[in-house]
All heavy atoms as a GROMACS GRO file, in nm:
protein
  580
    1MET      N    1  16.896  10.646   9.525
    1MET     CA    2  16.759  10.598   9.516
    1MET      C    3  16.755  10.486   9.410
    1MET      O    4  16.795  10.508   9.297
    1MET     CB    5  16.666  10.713   9.476
    1MET     CG    6  16.522  10.678   9.490
    1MET     SD    7  16.408  10.815   9.450
    1MET     CE    8  16.471  10.949   9.545
    2PRO      N    9  16.705  10.370   9.447
    2PRO     CA   10  16.700  10.260   9.350
    2PRO      C   11  16.601  10.289   9.238
    2PRO      O   12  16.502  10.358   9.256
    2PRO     CB   13  16.657  10.139   9.432
    2PRO     CG   14  16.598  10.194   9.556
    2PRO     CD   15  16.658  10.329   9.578
    3ARG      N   16  16.632  10.234   9.123
    3ARG     CA   17  16.546  10.253   9.006
    3ARG      C   18  16.409  10.190   9.030
    3ARG      O   19  16.397  10.081   9.082
    3ARG     CB   20  16.612  10.191   8.884
    3ARG     CG   21  16.540  10.219   8.760
    3ARG     CD   22  16.612  10.166   8.642
    3ARG     NE   23  16.540  10.207   8.525
    3ARG     CZ   24  16.592  10.233   8.410
    3ARG    NH1   25  16.719  10.217   8.392
    3ARG    NH2   26  16.518  10.272   8.309
    4GLY      N   27  16.301  10.257   8.984
    4GLY     CA   28  16.167  10.204   9.000
    4GLY      C   29  16.102  10.240   9.132
    4GLY      O   30  15.992  10.196   9.162
    5TYR      N   31  16.166  10.320   9.212
    5TYR     CA   32  16.110  10.360   9.340
    5TYR      C   33  15.990  10.450   9.316
    5TYR      O   34  16.000  10.553   9.252
    5TYR     CB   35  16.217  10.434   9.422
    5TYR     CG   36  16.177  10.463   9.564
    5TYR    CD1   37  16.170  10.362   9.658
    5TYR    CD2   38  16.144  10.592   9.604
    5TYR    CE1   39  16.134  10.389   9.788
    5TYR    CE2   40  16.107  10.620   9.732
    5TYR     CZ   41  16.102  10.518   9.825
    5TYR     OH   42  16.065  10.545   9.953
    6ALA      N   43  15.874  10.410   9.365
    6ALA     CA   44  15.748  10.482   9.338
    6ALA      C   45  15.734  10.602   9.430
    6ALA      O   46  15.689  10.591   9.543
    6ALA     CB   47  15.631  10.388   9.354
    7GLU      N   48  15.777  10.716   9.380
    7GLU     CA   49  15.766  10.838   9.457
    7GLU      C   50  15.762  10.956   9.361
    7GLU      O   51  15.815  10.950   9.252
    7GLU     CB   52  15.888  10.851   9.548
    7GLU     CG   53  15.879  10.965   9.645
    7GLU     CD   54  15.995  10.966   9.741
    7GLU    OE1   55  16.015  10.868   9.814
    7GLU    OE2   56  16.067  11.066   9.740
    8GLY      N   57  15.698  11.061   9.400
    8GLY     CA   58  15.695  11.180   9.318
    8GLY      C   59  15.562  11.200   9.249
    8GLY      O   60  15.466  11.124   9.267
    9PRO      N   61  15.553  11.304   9.165
    9PRO     CA   62  15.425  11.341   9.102
    9PRO      C   63  15.368  11.235   9.009
    9PRO      O   64  15.247  11.217   9.001
    9PRO     CB   65  15.457  11.468   9.026
    9PRO     CG   66  15.603  11.488   9.032
    9PRO     CD   67  15.660  11.396   9.133
   10VAL      N   68  15.453  11.162   8.938
   10VAL     CA   69  15.403  11.060   8.846
   10VAL      C   70  15.337  10.947   8.925
   10VAL      O   71  15.228  10.901   8.891
   10VAL     CB   72  15.518  11.006   8.758
   10VAL    CG1   73  15.470  10.888   8.676
   10VAL    CG2   74  15.572  11.115   8.669
   11ALA      N   75  15.401  10.904   9.033
   11ALA     CA   76  15.344  10.797   9.116
   11ALA      C   77  15.216  10.844   9.183
   11ALA      O   78  15.119  10.768   9.194
   11ALA     CB   79  15.446  10.751   9.220
   12GLU      N   80  15.214  10.969   9.226
   12GLU     CA   81  15.094  11.022   9.291
   12GLU      C   82  14.977  11.027   9.193
   12GLU      O   83  14.863  10.995   9.228
   12GLU     CB   84  15.122  11.162   9.347
   12GLU     CG   85  15.218  11.159   9.464
   12GLU     CD   86  15.268  11.297   9.502
   12GLU    OE1   87  15.222  11.397   9.443
   12GLU    OE2   88  15.356  11.304   9.589
   13GLU      N   89  15.003  11.069   9.069
   13GLU     CA   90  14.899  11.075   8.966
   13GLU      C   91  14.848  10.935   8.935
   13GLU      O   92  14.727  10.913   8.920
   13GLU     CB   93  14.952  11.142   8.839
   13GLU     CG   94  14.855  11.144   8.724
   13GLU     CD   95  14.728  11.224   8.751
   13GLU    OE1   96  14.726  11.309   8.842
   13GLU    OE2   97  14.628  11.199   8.680
   14ALA      N   98  14.937  10.838   8.924
   14ALA     CA   99  14.896  10.700   8.897
   14ALA      C  100  14.810  10.645   9.011
   14ALA      O  101  14.710  10.577   8.986
   14ALA     CB  102  15.020  10.613   8.876
   15GLU      N  103  14.848  10.675   9.132
   15GLU     CA  104  14.770  10.629   9.247
   15GLU      C  105  14.632  10.694   9.250
   15GLU      O  106  14.532  10.629   9.275
   15GLU     CB  107  14.846  10.661   9.377
   15GLU     CG  108  14.780  10.600   9.498
   15GLU     CD  109  14.864  10.619   9.624
   15GLU    OE1  110  14.988  10.623   9.614
   15GLU    OE2  111  14.802  10.631   9.732
   16ARG      N  112  14.627  10.824   9.220
   16ARG     CA  113  14.498  10.895   9.215
   16ARG      C  114  14.408  10.834   9.109
   16ARG      O  115  14.290  10.809   9.132
   16ARG     CB  116  14.521  11.044   9.184
   16ARG     CG  117  14.391  11.124   9.178
   16ARG     CD  118  14.409  11.260   9.112
   16ARG     NE  119  14.447  11.251   8.973
   16ARG     CZ  120  14.364  11.221   8.871
   16ARG    NH1  121  14.237  11.197   8.896
   16ARG    NH2  122  14.407  11.216   8.747
   17ARG      N  123  14.465  10.805   8.992
   17ARG     CA  124  14.388  10.747   8.882
   17ARG      C  125  14.336  10.609   8.920
   17ARG      O  126  14.221  10.575   8.888
   17ARG     CB  127  14.475  10.741   8.755
   17ARG     CG  128  14.404  10.687   8.636
   17ARG     CD  129  14.299  10.786   8.586
   17ARG     NE  130  14.227  10.726   8.477
   17ARG     CZ  131  14.096  10.709   8.472
   17ARG    NH1  132  14.021  10.753   8.570
   17ARG    NH2  133  14.039  10.652   8.370
   18LEU      N  134  14.417  10.528   8.986
   18LEU     CA  135  14.373  10.396   9.030
   18LEU      C  136  14.255  10.407   9.126
   18LEU      O  137  14.159  10.329   9.117
   18LEU     CB  138  14.489  10.323   9.099
   18LEU     CG  139  14.564  10.224   9.016
   18LEU    CD1  140  14.683  10.169   9.092
   18LEU    CD2  141  14.477  10.112   8.968
   19GLU      N  142  14.263  10.502   9.219
   19GLU     CA  143  14.154  10.521   9.313
   19GLU      C  144  14.025  10.563   9.242
   19GLU      O  145  13.916  10.515   9.276
   19GLU     CB  146  14.194  10.625   9.418
   19GLU     CG  147  14.301  10.575   9.513
   19GLU     CD  148  14.356  10.684   9.603
   19GLU    OE1  149  14.313  10.802   9.589
   19GLU    OE2  150  14.443  10.652   9.684
   20GLU      N  151  14.035  10.649   9.142
   20GLU     CA  152  13.918  10.689   9.064
   20GLU      C  153  13.856  10.570   8.992
   20GLU      O  154  13.734  10.555   8.990
   20GLU     CB  155  13.954  10.797   8.963
   20GLU     CG  156  13.980  10.933   9.021
   20GLU     CD  157  14.021  11.035   8.917
   20GLU    OE1  158  14.042  10.996   8.800
   20GLU    OE2  159  14.031  11.153   8.953
   21LEU      N  160  13.939  10.487   8.933
   21LEU     CA  161  13.887  10.370   8.862
   21LEU      C  162  13.820  10.272   8.957
   21LEU      O  163  13.718  10.212   8.923
   21LEU     CB  164  14.001  10.301   8.786
   21LEU     CG  165  14.055  10.377   8.665
   21LEU    CD1  166  14.179  10.308   8.611
   21LEU    CD2  167  13.950  10.389   8.558
   22GLU      N  168  13.875  10.257   9.076
   22GLU     CA  169  13.813  10.168   9.176
   22GLU      C  170  13.676  10.219   9.217
   22GLU      O  171  13.586  10.141   9.247
   22GLU     CB  172  13.905  10.155   9.297
   22GLU     CG  173  14.028  10.071   9.269
   22GLU     CD  174  14.129  10.073   9.384
   22GLU    OE1  175  14.106  10.147   9.483
   22GLU    OE2  176  14.228  10.001   9.372
   23ARG      N  177  13.660  10.352   9.219
   23ARG     CA  178  13.529  10.412   9.253
   23ARG      C  179  13.435  10.413   9.134
   23ARG      O  180  13.318  10.449   9.146
   23ARG     CB  181  13.550  10.554   9.304
   23ARG     CG  182  13.616  10.564   9.439
   23ARG     CD  183  13.606  10.705   9.494
   23ARG     NE  184  13.666  10.805   9.407
   23ARG     CZ  185  13.788  10.855   9.417
   23ARG    NH1  186  13.867  10.812   9.511
   23ARG    NH2  187  13.831  10.949   9.334
   24GLY      N  188  13.484  10.378   9.015
   24GLY     CA  189  13.400  10.376   8.896
   24GLY      C  190  13.385  10.510   8.828
   24GLY      O  191  13.294  10.529   8.749
   25GLU      N  192  13.475  10.602   8.856
   25GLU     CA  193  13.469  10.734   8.794
   25GLU      C  194  13.534  10.732   8.657
   25GLU      O  195  13.638  10.672   8.636
   25GLU     CB  196  13.541  10.837   8.882
   25GLU     CG  197  13.474  10.859   9.015
   25GLU     CD  198  13.548  10.958   9.103
   25GLU    OE1  199  13.640  11.025   9.052
   25GLU    OE2  200  13.514  10.966   9.220
   26ALA      N  201  13.470  10.796   8.562
   26ALA     CA  202  13.526  10.809   8.427
   26ALA      C  203  13.572  10.952   8.407
   26ALA      O  204  13.527  11.043   8.474
   26ALA     CB  205  13.421  10.772   8.323
   27ASP      N  206  13.663  10.971   8.312
   27ASP     CA  207  13.709  11.105   8.282
   27ASP      C  208  13.730  11.119   8.132
   27ASP      O  209  13.694  11.032   8.054
   27ASP     CB  210  13.837  11.138   8.358
   27ASP     CG  211  13.952  11.048   8.319
   27ASP    OD1  212  13.936  10.957   8.236
   27ASP    OD2  213  14.061  11.068   8.372
   28ALA      N  214  13.790  11.228   8.092
   28ALA     CA  215  13.811  11.255   7.950
   28ALA      C  216  13.899  11.150   7.883
   28ALA      O  217  13.888  11.127   7.764
   28ALA     CB  218  13.872  11.394   7.932
   29GLU      N  219  13.987  11.084   7.960
   29GLU     CA  220  14.074  10.982   7.903
   29GLU      C  221  13.994  10.863   7.852
   29GLU      O  222  14.036  10.795   7.760
   29GLU     CB  223  14.174  10.933   8.008
   29GLU     CG  224  14.276  11.037   8.046
   29GLU     CD  225  14.368  10.987   8.155
   29GLU    OE1  226  14.385  10.865   8.167
   29GLU    OE2  227  14.423  11.071   8.227
   30THR      N  228  13.879  10.838   7.911
   30THR     CA  229  13.800  10.722   7.874
   30THR      C  230  13.680  10.759   7.789
   30THR      O  231  13.590  10.678   7.771
   30THR     CB  232  13.754  10.646   8.000
   30THR    OG1  233  13.677  10.734   8.081
   30THR    CG2  234  13.873  10.594   8.078
   31GLU      N  235  13.678  10.881   7.738
   31GLU     CA  236  13.567  10.927   7.656
   31GLU      C  237  13.553  10.838   7.531
   31GLU      O  238  13.651  10.800   7.470
   31GLU     CB  239  13.591  11.071   7.612
   31GLU     CG  240  13.478  11.130   7.534
   31GLU     CD  241  13.505  11.274   7.494
   31GLU    OE1  242  13.569  11.345   7.572
   31GLU    OE2  243  13.461  11.313   7.386
   32ALA      N  244  13.432  10.808   7.497
   32ALA     CA  245  13.407  10.720   7.382
   32ALA      C  246  13.448  10.790   7.252
   32ALA      O  247  13.413  10.904   7.228
   32ALA     CB  248  13.260  10.682   7.376
   33THR      N  249  13.524  10.718   7.171
   33THR     CA  250  13.563  10.769   7.041
   33THR      C  251  13.520  10.669   6.934
   33THR      O  252  13.493  10.553   6.963
   33THR     CB  253  13.715  10.793   7.030
   33THR    OG1  254  13.782  10.669   7.050
   33THR    CG2  255  13.763  10.895   7.130
   34ARG      N  256  13.517  10.718   6.812
   34ARG     CA  257  13.478  10.634   6.700
   34ARG      C  258  13.566  10.671   6.580
   34ARG      O  259  13.607  10.787   6.567
   34ARG     CB  260  13.332  10.659   6.669
   34ARG     CG  261  13.270  10.558   6.576
   34ARG     CD  262  13.120  10.575   6.573
   34ARG     NE  263  13.064  10.486   6.471
   34ARG     CZ  264  12.942  10.492   6.428
   34ARG    NH1  265  12.858  10.582   6.476
   34ARG    NH2  266  12.899  10.410   6.335
   35ALA      N  267  13.593  10.575   6.495
   35ALA     CA  268  13.678  10.600   6.378
   35ALA      C  269  13.597  10.670   6.271
   35ALA      O  270  13.498  10.618   6.221
   35ALA     CB  271  13.734  10.468   6.326
   36GLY      N  272  13.640  10.790   6.237
   36GLY     CA  273  13.575  10.869   6.132
   36GLY      C  274  13.661  10.872   6.007
   36GLY      O  275  13.783  10.877   6.015
   37LEU      N  276  13.598  10.869   5.892
   37LEU     CA  277  13.668  10.872   5.764
   37LEU      C  278  13.664  11.014   5.710
   37LEU      O  279  13.559  11.075   5.699
   37LEU     CB  280  13.602  10.775   5.666
   37LEU     CG  281  13.665  10.764   5.528
   37LEU    CD1  282  13.807  10.708   5.538
   37LEU    CD2  283  13.580  10.676   5.438
   38PHE      N  284  13.782  11.066   5.676
   38PHE     CA  285  13.796  11.202   5.622
   38PHE      C  286  13.863  11.195   5.486
   38PHE      O  287  13.946  11.107   5.461
   38PHE     CB  288  13.880  11.288   5.716
   38PHE     CG  289  13.811  11.322   5.844
   38PHE    CD1  290  13.807  11.230   5.949
   38PHE    CD2  291  13.749  11.444   5.862
   38PHE    CE1  292  13.744  11.260   6.068
   38PHE    CE2  293  13.686  11.474   5.981
   38PHE     CZ  294  13.683  11.382   6.084
   39GLY      N  295  13.829  11.285   5.397
   39GLY     CA  296  13.890  11.290   5.265
   39GLY      C  297  13.831  11.403   5.183
   39GLY      O  298  13.747  11.480   5.229
   40ALA      N  299  13.875  11.410   5.058
   40ALA     CA  300  13.829  11.514   4.966
   40ALA      C  301  13.745  11.452   4.856
   40ALA      O  302  13.763  11.335   4.820
   40ALA     CB  303  13.949  11.586   4.905
   41THR      N  304  13.652  11.531   4.803
   41THR     CA  305  13.566  11.486   4.693
   41THR      C  306  13.564  11.595   4.586
   41THR      O  307  13.610  11.707   4.608
   41THR     CB  308  13.422  11.461   4.742
   41THR    OG1  309  13.370  11.582   4.796
   41THR    CG2  310  13.417  11.350   4.847
   42ALA      N  311  13.507  11.563   4.471
   42ALA     CA  312  13.499  11.660   4.362
   42ALA      C  313  13.413  11.780   4.401
   42ALA      O  314  13.442  11.893   4.363
   42ALA     CB  315  13.443  11.593   4.237
   43THR      N  316  13.306  11.757   4.477
   43THR     CA  317  13.218  11.867   4.516
   43THR      C  318  13.277  11.951   4.630
   43THR      O  319  13.239  12.066   4.646
   43THR     CB  320  13.080  11.814   4.559
   43THR    OG1  321  13.097  11.721   4.666
   43THR    CG2  322  13.010  11.747   4.442
   44ASP      N  323  13.367  11.893   4.710
   44ASP     CA  324  13.432  11.965   4.819
   44ASP      C  325  13.577  11.921   4.828
   44ASP      O  326  13.608  11.821   4.892
   44ASP     CB  327  13.359  11.938   4.951
   44ASP     CG  328  13.408  12.028   5.064
   44ASP    OD1  329  13.505  12.105   5.043
   44ASP    OD2  330  13.350  12.020   5.174
   45PRO      N  331  13.667  11.992   4.759
   45PRO     CA  332  13.807  11.950   4.754
   45PRO      C  333  13.883  11.964   4.885
   45PRO      O  334  13.992  11.910   4.898
   45PRO     CB  335  13.868  12.038   4.645
   45PRO     CG  336  13.775  12.152   4.631
   45PRO     CD  337  13.641  12.107   4.675
   46ALA      N  338  13.827  12.033   4.982
   46ALA     CA  339  13.890  12.041   5.114
   46ALA      C  340  13.861  11.912   5.191
   46ALA      O  341  13.753  11.852   5.176
   46ALA     CB  342  13.836  12.162   5.191
   47VAL      N  343  13.956  11.869   5.271
   47VAL     CA  344  13.936  11.748   5.351
   47VAL      C  345  13.821  11.771   5.448
   47VAL      O  346  13.818  11.871   5.520
   47VAL     CB  347  14.066  11.711   5.426
   47VAL    CG1  348  14.043  11.593   5.519
   47VAL    CG2  349  14.177  11.678   5.326
   48HIS      N  350  13.726  11.677   5.449
   48HIS     CA  351  13.610  11.689   5.537
   48HIS      C  352  13.563  11.549   5.578
   48HIS      O  353  13.608  11.448   5.524
   48HIS     CB  354  13.496  11.766   5.467
   48HIS     CG  355  13.450  11.702   5.340
   48HIS    ND1  356  13.519  11.714   5.221
   48HIS    CD2  357  13.343  11.623   5.312
   48HIS    CE1  358  13.455  11.647   5.127
   48HIS    NE2  359  13.349  11.590   5.179
   49PHE      N  360  13.471  11.545   5.672
   49PHE     CA  361  13.416  11.419   5.723
   49PHE      C  362  13.331  11.353   5.616
   49PHE      O  363  13.240  11.415   5.561
   49PHE     CB  364  13.331  11.447   5.848
   49PHE     CG  365  13.268  11.325   5.909
   49PHE    CD1  366  13.342  11.237   5.984
   49PHE    CD2  367  13.133  11.300   5.891
   49PHE    CE1  368  13.283  11.125   6.041
   49PHE    CE2  369  13.073  11.189   5.946
   49PHE     CZ  370  13.149  11.101   6.022
   50LEU      N  371  13.360  11.226   5.587
   50LEU     CA  372  13.284  11.151   5.486
   50LEU      C  373  13.187  11.051   5.547
   50LEU      O  374  13.089  11.014   5.484
   50LEU     CB  375  13.381  11.077   5.392
   50LEU     CG  376  13.476  11.165   5.312
   50LEU    CD1  377  13.576  11.078   5.237
   50LEU    CD2  378  13.401  11.255   5.218
   51GLY      N  379  13.216  11.006   5.667
   51GLY     CA  380  13.130  10.908   5.732
   51GLY      C  381  13.209  10.829   5.834
   51GLY      O  382  13.329  10.848   5.853
   52TRP      N  383  13.141  10.739   5.901
   52TRP     CA  384  13.206  10.653   6.000
   52TRP      C  385  13.276  10.539   5.928
   52TRP      O  386  13.220  10.479   5.836
   52TRP     CB  387  13.104  10.600   6.100
   52TRP     CG  388  13.039  10.711   6.177
   52TRP    CD1  389  12.909  10.752   6.168
   52TRP    CD2  390  13.101  10.798   6.272
   52TRP    NE1  391  12.887  10.858   6.252
   52TRP    CE2  392  13.003  10.888   6.318
   52TRP    CE3  393  13.229  10.808   6.325
   52TRP    CZ2  394  13.030  10.986   6.412
   52TRP    CZ3  395  13.256  10.907   6.419
   52TRP    CH2  396  13.157  10.995   6.462
   53ALA      N  397  13.397  10.508   5.970
   53ALA     CA  398  13.481  10.409   5.902
   53ALA      C  399  13.417  10.270   5.901
   53ALA      O  400  13.442  10.192   5.809
   53ALA     CB  401  13.619  10.403   5.967
   54ASP      N  402  13.334  10.239   5.999
   54ASP     CA  403  13.271  10.107   6.000
   54ASP      C  404  13.143  10.104   5.916
   54ASP      O  405  13.084   9.998   5.897
   54ASP     CB  406  13.243  10.061   6.144
   54ASP     CG  407  13.152  10.156   6.221
   54ASP    OD1  408  13.126  10.268   6.173
   54ASP    OD2  409  13.107  10.118   6.330
   55GLU      N  410  13.102  10.218   5.862
   55GLU     CA  411  12.982  10.224   5.777
   55GLU      C  412  13.016  10.252   5.631
   55GLU      O  413  12.932  10.230   5.544
   55GLU     CB  414  12.887  10.332   5.830
   55GLU     CG  415  12.832  10.303   5.968
   55GLU     CD  416  12.749  10.416   6.023
   55GLU    OE1  417  12.737  10.521   5.957
   55GLU    OE2  418  12.697  10.401   6.135
   56VAL      N  419  13.134  10.306   5.604
   56VAL     CA  420  13.177  10.341   5.469
   56VAL      C  421  13.302  10.261   5.437
   56VAL      O  422  13.393  10.253   5.519
   56VAL     CB  423  13.207  10.492   5.459
   56VAL    CG1  424  13.254  10.529   5.321
   56VAL    CG2  425  13.085  10.574   5.497
   57ASP      N  426  13.309  10.203   5.319
   57ASP     CA  427  13.427  10.126   5.278
   57ASP      C  428  13.527  10.221   5.211
   57ASP      O  429  13.507  10.263   5.097
   57ASP     CB  430  13.387  10.015   5.181
   57ASP     CG  431  13.503   9.926   5.141
   57ASP    OD1  432  13.616   9.947   5.194
   57ASP    OD2  433  13.483   9.837   5.058
   58PRO      N  434  13.636  10.255   5.282
   58PRO     CA  435  13.731  10.350   5.224
   58PRO      C  436  13.798  10.300   5.097
   58PRO      O  437  13.822  10.377   5.004
   58PRO     CB  438  13.833  10.373   5.335
   58PRO     CG  439  13.806  10.272   5.439
   58PRO     CD  440  13.672  10.215   5.415
   59ASP      N  441  13.826  10.171   5.088
   59ASP     CA  442  13.888  10.114   4.968
   59ASP      C  443  13.797  10.128   4.846
   59ASP      O  444  13.841  10.168   4.738
   59ASP     CB  445  13.926   9.968   4.991
   59ASP     CG  446  14.035   9.952   5.096
   59ASP    OD1  447  14.121  10.043   5.106
   59ASP    OD2  448  14.035   9.851   5.167
   60ALA      N  449  13.670  10.097   4.863
   60ALA     CA  450  13.575  10.107   4.752
   60ALA      C  451  13.554  10.253   4.713
   60ALA      O  452  13.545  10.285   4.594
   60ALA     CB  453  13.442  10.044   4.791
   61LEU      N  454  13.550  10.341   4.810
   61LEU     CA  455  13.532  10.484   4.783
   61LEU      C  456  13.650  10.539   4.704
   61LEU      O  457  13.632  10.611   4.606
   61LEU     CB  458  13.516  10.559   4.915
   61LEU     CG  459  13.460  10.699   4.912
   61LEU    CD1  460  13.322  10.701   4.850
   61LEU    CD2  461  13.452  10.754   5.053
   62PHE      N  462  13.771  10.501   4.743
   62PHE     CA  463  13.890  10.547   4.672
   62PHE      C  464  13.898  10.485   4.533
   62PHE      O  465  13.927  10.553   4.435
   62PHE     CB  466  14.015  10.514   4.753
   62PHE     CG  467  14.142  10.558   4.687
   62PHE    CD1  468  14.179  10.692   4.688
   62PHE    CD2  469  14.223  10.468   4.621
   62PHE    CE1  470  14.296  10.733   4.626
   62PHE    CE2  471  14.339  10.509   4.559
   62PHE     CZ  472  14.376  10.641   4.561
   63ALA      N  473  13.872  10.354   4.523
   63ALA     CA  474  13.881  10.284   4.395
   63ALA      C  475  13.782  10.340   4.292
   63ALA      O  476  13.811  10.344   4.173
   63ALA     CB  477  13.857  10.135   4.415
   64SER      N  478  13.667  10.386   4.339
   64SER     CA  479  13.566  10.441   4.249
   64SER      C  480  13.605  10.581   4.200
   64SER      O  481  13.546  10.632   4.105
   64SER     CB  482  13.430  10.447   4.318
   64SER     OG  483  13.432  10.547   4.419
   65GLY      N  484  13.701  10.644   4.266
   65GLY     CA  485  13.741  10.779   4.229
   65GLY      C  486  13.654  10.888   4.289
   65GLY      O  487  13.671  11.005   4.258
   66GLU      N  488  13.560  10.848   4.374
   66GLU     CA  489  13.469  10.945   4.435
   66GLU      C  490  13.536  11.029   4.543
   66GLU      O  491  13.491  11.139   4.573
   66GLU     CB  492  13.348  10.873   4.494
   66GLU     CG  493  13.259  10.810   4.390
   66GLU     CD  494  13.141  10.737   4.453
   66GLU    OE1  495  13.088  10.787   4.555
   66GLU    OE2  496  13.104  10.632   4.402
   67ALA      N  497  13.644  10.975   4.604
   67ALA     CA  498  13.713  11.047   4.711
   67ALA      C  499  13.860  11.010   4.709
   67ALA      O  500  13.898  10.903   4.661
   67ALA     CB  501  13.651  11.012   4.846
   68TRP      N  502  13.942  11.099   4.762
   68TRP     CA  503  14.086  11.074   4.768
   68TRP      C  504  14.143  11.141   4.892
   68TRP      O  505  14.075  11.216   4.961
   68TRP     CB  506  14.153  11.125   4.641
   68TRP     CG  507  14.126  11.270   4.613
   68TRP    CD1  508  14.198  11.377   4.656
   68TRP    CD2  509  14.015  11.323   4.540
   68TRP    NE1  510  14.139  11.492   4.613
   68TRP    CE2  511  14.026  11.463   4.541
   68TRP    CE3  512  13.907  11.266   4.472
   68TRP    CZ2  513  13.936  11.546   4.479
   68TRP    CZ3  514  13.816  11.350   4.410
   68TRP    CH2  515  13.832  11.489   4.414
   69GLY      N  516  14.269  11.110   4.922
   69GLY     CA  517  14.333  11.164   5.042
   69GLY      C  518  14.266  11.116   5.169
   69GLY      O  519  14.250  11.192   5.264
   70LEU      N  520  14.224  10.992   5.170
   70LEU     CA  521  14.146  10.939   5.281
   70LEU      C  522  14.233  10.913   5.404
   70LEU      O  523  14.344  10.862   5.393
   70LEU     CB  524  14.076  10.810   5.241
   70LEU     CG  525  13.983  10.821   5.120
   70LEU    CD1  526  13.929  10.685   5.083
   70LEU    CD2  527  13.870  10.918   5.148
   71THR      N  528  14.180  10.951   5.519
   71THR     CA  529  14.242  10.920   5.648
   71THR      C  530  14.133  10.878   5.744
   71THR      O  531  14.016  10.917   5.732
   71THR     CB  532  14.316  11.042   5.707
   71THR    OG1  533  14.224  11.150   5.723
   71THR    CG2  534  14.433  11.085   5.621
   72VAL      N  535  14.173  10.796   5.841
   72VAL     CA  536  14.081  10.754   5.947
   72VAL      C  537  14.133  10.816   6.076
   72VAL      O  538  14.250  10.803   6.109
   72VAL     CB  539  14.076  10.600   5.958
   72VAL    CG1  540  13.988  10.559   6.076
   72VAL    CG2  541  14.025  10.539   5.830
   73ARG      N  542  14.044  10.885   6.147
   73ARG     CA  543  14.081  10.952   6.271
   73ARG      C  544  13.984  10.912   6.382
   73ARG      O  545  13.864  10.897   6.357
   73ARG     CB  546  14.074  11.104   6.256
   73ARG     CG  547  14.159  11.159   6.146
   73ARG     CD  548  14.141  11.310   6.137
   73ARG     NE  549  14.185  11.359   6.008
   73ARG     CZ  550  14.158  11.478   5.960
   73ARG    NH1  551  14.084  11.561   6.031
   73ARG    NH2  552  14.203  11.514   5.842
   74GLN      N  553  14.034  10.901   6.503
   74GLN     CA  554  13.950  10.875   6.618
   74GLN      C  555  13.893  11.008   6.664
   74GLN      O  556  13.966  11.103   6.694
   74GLN     CB  557  14.031  10.811   6.731
   74GLN     CG  558  14.078  10.672   6.702
   74GLN     CD  559  13.963  10.574   6.687
   74GLN    OE1  560  13.864  10.581   6.760
   74GLN    NE2  561  13.976  10.480   6.596
   75ILE      N  562  13.760  11.017   6.666
   75ILE     CA  563  13.693  11.140   6.708
   75ILE      C  564  13.585  11.107   6.810
   75ILE      O  565  13.541  10.992   6.819
   75ILE     CB  566  13.633  11.217   6.588
   75ILE    CG1  567  13.535  11.129   6.511
   75ILE    CG2  568  13.741  11.269   6.497
   75ILE    CD1  569  13.463  11.201   6.398
   76SER      N  570  13.543  11.204   6.886
   76SER     CA  571  13.436  11.183   6.983
   76SER      C  572  13.310  11.140   6.912
   76SER      O  573  13.272  11.198   6.811
   76SER     CB  574  13.409  11.311   7.062
   76SER     OG  575  13.522  11.346   7.135
   77ALA      N  576  13.246  11.039   6.968
   77ALA     CA  577  13.126  10.985   6.905
   77ALA      C  578  13.005  11.070   6.936
   77ALA      O  579  12.992  11.134   7.031
   77ALA     CB  580  13.101  10.843   6.951
   0.00000   0.00000   0.00000
């Protein structure tokens, strides 16, 4: 069998997905996500949600000493 021959479950899944997109169907793969900022603070030393990354400046928050251990994660909006 030559390399790249489109057959089998992977090709079938890709074809099914293409057909769904042509019909305009959305699924969990295309669910809207947003960048959330997580970190620890003096009042809550456990890592928790601090705000949306586009609304809170992580560099300024860290530099001020108000929060540390900052990470940005994609989460459902």
